C-alpha positions in Angstrom: 50.4 9.4 -10.5 47.4 11.4 -9.7 48.1 11.7 -6.0 51.7 12.9 -6.6 50.2 15.8 -8.8 47.3 16.8 -6.4 49.7 17.1 -3.4 51.6 20.1 -4.8 48.3 21.7 -5.7 47.0 21.1 -2.3 50.1 22.6 -0.8 49.9 25.7 -2.9 46.1 26.1 -2.2 47.0 25.9 1.5 49.7 28.4 1.4 47.7 30.8 -0.6 44.8 30.5 1.7 47.1 31.0 4.8 48.6 34.2 3.2 45.2 35.6 2.3 44.0 34.9 6.1 47.2 36.6 7.5 46.6 39.6 5.2 43.0 39.9 6.1 44.0 39.8 9.8 46.8 42.3 9.2 44.3 44.6 7.4 41.9 44.2 10.5 44.6 45.1 12.9 45.7 48.3 10.9 42.1 49.3 10.4 41.5 48.8 14.2 44.7 50.5 15.3 43.9 53.7 13.1 41.1 54.6 15.5 43.3 54.1 18.8 45.0 56.9 20.8 48.4 55.4 19.8 48.7 53.7 16.4 52.3 52.5 16.8 51.7 50.9 20.2 48.5 49.2 18.9 50.3 47.8 15.8 53.4 46.7 17.8 51.2 45.0 20.5 48.7 43.3 18.2 51.3 42.3 15.4 53.7 40.8 18.0 51.2 38.5 19.4 51.1 35.3 17.4 47.4 34.6 18.4 46.3 37.5 16.3 47.6 36.0 13.0 44.1 34.7 11.9 42.0 36.5 14.5 38.6 38.0 13.7 37.4 41.1 15.6 35.9 39.2 18.5 39.2 37.1 18.9 41.2 40.4 18.6 39.0 41.8 21.5 39.6 38.6 23.5 43.4 38.8 23.0 43.5 42.5 23.7 41.7 41.9 27.0 44.1 39.0 27.8 46.9 41.5 27.4 45.2 44.2 29.3 44.5 41.7 32.2 48.3 40.6 32.2 49.3 44.2 32.3 47.0 45.0 35.2 47.8 41.8 37.2 51.4 42.3 36.8 51.2 46.0 37.8 49.2 45.1 40.9 51.8 42.7 42.0 54.6 45.5 41.2 52.7 48.1 43.4 52.5 45.5 46.3 56.2 45.0 45.9 56.8 48.8 45.9 54.6 49.1 49.0 56.6 46.6 50.8 59.8 48.7 50.3 58.3 52.2 50.6 59.6 54.3 53.5 58.2 57.8 52.8 54.6 58.3 54.0 53.5 60.2 51.0 54.6 57.5 48.6 53.1 54.8 50.8 49.8 56.8 50.4 50.1 57.2 46.7 51.0 53.6 46.2 48.0 52.5 48.3 45.7 54.6 46.2 47.2 52.9 43.0 46.8 49.6 44.6 43.1 50.3 45.0 43.0 51.6 41.4 44.4 48.5 40.1 41.9 46.4 42.2 39.0 48.4 40.5 40.9 47.9 37.1 41.0 44.2 37.6 37.4 44.1 38.5 36.5 46.1 35.3 38.5 43.8 33.3 36.4 41.0 34.6 33.2 42.7 33.7 34.7 43.4 30.3 35.4 39.8 29.7 31.9 38.8 30.8 30.4 41.6 28.5 32.4 40.4 25.5 31.4 36.8 26.2 27.7 38.0 26.4 28.1 40.2 23.2 27.1 43.4 25.2 29.6 45.6 23.5 28.4 48.8 25.0 29.2 47.2 28.4 32.5 46.1 27.1 33.3 49.7 26.1 32.2 51.0 29.4 34.1 48.5 31.3 37.4 49.1 29.5 37.0 52.9 29.6 36.6 52.4 33.4 39.9 50.3 33.5 42.0 53.1 31.5 40.5 55.7 33.9 41.9 53.8 36.9 45.4 54.0 35.2 45.0 57.8 34.6 43.8 58.3 38.3 46.7 56.3 39.6 49.2 58.2 37.5 47.6 61.8 38.5 47.8 60.8 42.2 51.7 61.3 42.1 51.4 65.0 40.9 51.5 66.2 44.4 54.8 68.0 45.5 56.5 67.0 42.2 57.0 63.3 42.9 57.6 61.2 39.8 55.3 58.2 39.5 57.2 54.9 39.4 54.3 53.5 37.5 54.2 56.0 34.5 55.0 53.4 31.8 52.7 50.7 33.2 50.0 53.2 33.6 50.3 54.4 30.2 50.4 51.0 28.8 47.2 50.0 30.6 45.5 53.2 29.3 46.6 52.2 25.6 45.6 48.6 26.1 42.2 49.5 27.4 41.8 51.9 24.5 42.5 49.2 22.0 39.6 47.2 23.4 37.4 50.2 23.5 38.2 50.8 19.8 37.2 47.2 19.0 34.0 47.4 21.1 33.1 50.5 19.2 33.6 48.6 15.8 31.6 45.8 17.1 28.8 47.9 18.2 28.5 50.6 15.4 25.2 51.8 16.6 26.7 53.5 19.8 
């Protein structure tokens, strides 16, 4: 009889704990996103990833870096595809510049991952700021002669993803 009675209590306790954990994670996400350049993007990005459900701040940084890396890797491949099909010399020039920018961005993400693992949050922040700058430099290279960048959304996403990690780095390293 005692076992039947304790199972419902255990089930209720686990449910309450999980709801509390999810609430704390959601609160952490909202607190973090309030300091980013695009609150709605940050909330949507982090809330839509199931790995953030019970994440602490360091885990949130890892997840955000993973999303940043995925974006940069995917965009790097997309630029390669665009280069294969580009016929206009100016477009090839701009795409080649962006290809280099994304090479640098990927190297910056690797540095950021190492900095996070080493708990050197100031370097994490500098690395992801560098990554965001590479996206902006790529975007700005298309400003000549009124050409529209085929990478605008991707560049904007990389910049906003980098900002999420930079914000987390600032929270982790409040002295700087």
